[in-house]
Structures are given as C-alpha cells and as structure tokens.
C-alpha positions in Angstrom: 230.0 -0.1 -63.9 230.7 0.3 -67.5 233.8 -1.9 -67.2 231.8 -4.5 -65.3 229.7 -5.0 -68.4 232.4 -4.7 -70.9 231.3 -1.2 -72.1 234.3 0.9 -71.4 235.0 1.3 -75.1 231.4 1.8 -76.4 228.8 4.5 -76.1 226.1 4.5 -73.5 223.5 3.6 -76.1 225.6 0.6 -77.2 225.9 -0.5 -73.6 222.3 -1.8 -73.5 220.4 -4.9 -74.3 218.0 -3.0 -76.6 218.1 -3.4 -80.4 220.7 -0.6 -80.6 222.7 -2.2 -77.8 225.6 -4.7 -78.0 225.1 -6.5 -74.7 223.7 -10.1 -75.0 221.0 -11.3 -72.6 222.3 -13.8 -70.0 221.3 -17.3 -71.0 219.9 -18.2 -67.6 219.5 -16.3 -64.3 218.2 -17.2 -60.9 217.7 -15.1 -57.8 216.5 -16.0 -54.3 216.1 -13.5 -51.5 214.9 -12.8 -48.0 213.7 -9.6 -46.3 215.1 -8.5 -43.0 213.2 -6.3 -40.5 216.2 -6.0 -38.2 219.9 -5.7 -38.7 221.5 -9.1 -39.5 224.2 -10.3 -37.0 227.8 -10.9 -38.1 227.1 -14.6 -38.2 224.5 -14.2 -41.0 227.0 -12.3 -43.2 229.7 -15.0 -42.6 227.2 -17.7 -43.7 226.1 -15.6 -46.7 229.7 -15.1 -47.9 230.6 -18.8 -47.5 228.1 -19.5 -50.3 230.5 -18.0 -52.8 232.8 -21.0 -52.4 230.1 -23.5 -53.6 230.1 -25.0 -57.1 232.4 -22.7 -59.1 231.8 -23.0 -62.8 233.4 -21.1 -65.7 231.0 -18.7 -67.4 228.8 -18.0 -64.3 228.4 -14.8 -62.4 227.5 -14.8 -58.8 226.3 -11.9 -56.8 225.3 -11.2 -53.2 223.0 -8.2 -53.3 222.0 -6.2 -50.2 219.3 -3.6 -50.9 218.3 -0.9 -48.4 214.6 -0.5 -47.8 212.5 1.5 -45.5 212.3 5.3 -45.5 209.3 6.9 -47.4 208.4 3.5 -48.9 207.3 2.4 -45.4 205.0 5.5 -44.7 201.8 4.2 -46.4 199.6 1.7 -44.6 200.7 -1.9 -45.1 197.6 -2.6 -47.2 197.6 0.8 -48.9 199.6 -0.5 -51.9 200.8 -3.8 -53.3 204.0 -3.5 -51.4 203.2 -5.2 -48.1 206.7 -5.3 -46.5 206.6 -2.0 -44.7 208.8 -3.2 -41.8 211.7 -4.5 -44.0 215.0 -2.7 -43.5 216.9 -4.6 -46.2 216.6 -7.2 -48.8 219.3 -9.9 -49.3 219.5 -11.6 -52.6 221.6 -14.4 -54.0 222.0 -14.2 -57.8 223.5 -16.6 -60.2 223.8 -15.9 -63.9 224.9 -18.3 -66.7 226.4 -16.0 -69.4 226.9 -18.5 -72.2 224.6 -20.7 -74.2 223.6 -23.4 -74.4 222.8 -23.8 -70.7 223.8 -27.2 -69.4 221.9 -29.1 -66.7 225.1 -28.8 -64.6 225.1 -25.0 -64.9 221.4 -24.7 -63.9 222.1 -27.0 -61.0 225.1 -24.9 -59.8 223.0 -21.7 -60.1 220.2 -23.2 -58.1 222.5 -24.8 -55.5 224.2 -21.5 -54.7 220.9 -19.5 -54.6 219.2 -22.2 -52.4 222.2 -22.5 -50.1 222.4 -18.7 -49.7 218.7 -18.6 -48.9 219.0 -21.3 -46.3 222.1 -19.7 -44.8 220.4 -16.4 -43.9 216.9 -17.8 -43.3 217.4 -18.1 -39.5 218.1 -14.4 -39.3 215.5 -13.1 -41.8 211.8 -12.3 -41.3 209.4 -15.2 -41.7 207.7 -13.7 -44.7 207.3 -15.3 -48.1 210.4 -16.4 -50.0 211.1 -14.8 -53.3 212.6 -16.8 -56.3 212.9 -15.6 -59.8 214.3 -17.4 -62.8 214.6 -16.6 -66.5 213.7 -20.2 -67.4 210.6 -22.2 -66.5 211.0 -25.5 -64.6 210.9 -28.4 -66.9 207.8 -30.6 -66.6 208.4 -33.4 -64.1 211.6 -31.8 -62.7 212.4 -32.6 -59.1 213.2 -29.5 -57.0 216.6 -29.4 -55.5 216.5 -29.1 -51.8 219.7 -27.9 -50.0 221.0 -30.4 -47.5 224.0 -28.6 -46.2 224.5 -25.1 -45.0 227.9 -23.4 -45.1 229.3 -22.3 -41.8 
C-alpha cells in the first residue's frame, strides 16, 4: 500500500494528508455504490469490469471496491442503530479520483460517467435500496445531471 501512494521512501507520519504529511488531497473524487443482499452472478462482475474501459484520462484513478458486510454488524435490530442495511452481504463501489488541479469540466464528466455507468451496470443484480453517491465537490448551480444512456456489456 505504501508504494500505491508513493510513500515507499518516507516515514509513516509523512505518508498522510495531515499537516505533518506529504500527501496532497485529490482535487476531485466521486463514488457511487450499491448494496447486495445476495451473491452477484458472474454477469454482474463482467459488466462492472467493463466500466474500466470507459473514458480514460491521464491523471485520474479509477477503482472498483467490493466491501464485505454482514457478520456482527447484522446482529442488532434493523432500527436499533442508524445502519439499516442488516441484510447486505457486500457493498460495490465505483470510485473516480482526479489527482491534479485545476479540475476540468472534462475530468469531472469522465469521473461521473464512469461512476454512473458502473452503478447502472450492477443495478439489476443489486438490492433495490437507496443509491449512494458521494463527491468532494458540490454540484454547480443550474448544472444538468448526467444520465447514463449506455451500459457496457
């Protein structure tokens, strides 16, 4: 992991984004994800991986993240805590990060295009719960949302 973030030659303290750290914050980040209450079929993973061939731009990092859920987190009653997704087995997220600044409209569009296409690609296999989107930048006033029109695979 240290090599992934360019920290193989610095101390653990320097390999942070804190004041003592050397890592810059990404200029823009976007993530969209879905929860799965059952194992996803092979077709879902093929569609998820096809998203990586969309809109490649220099300076962007793309990641497909699969997080295991369940276990003890599922023991309390569904309404016992703020975490309502007791039946979810895993969480699939599509992340796009623009590392350099300034962030161009093209770079933001590419990040959103990949995240949206990934979200749509796995939606038929995911639970019907609420979608999750997170971005490091607020939507500009009057901006038109981008809706994916094509789905890989």
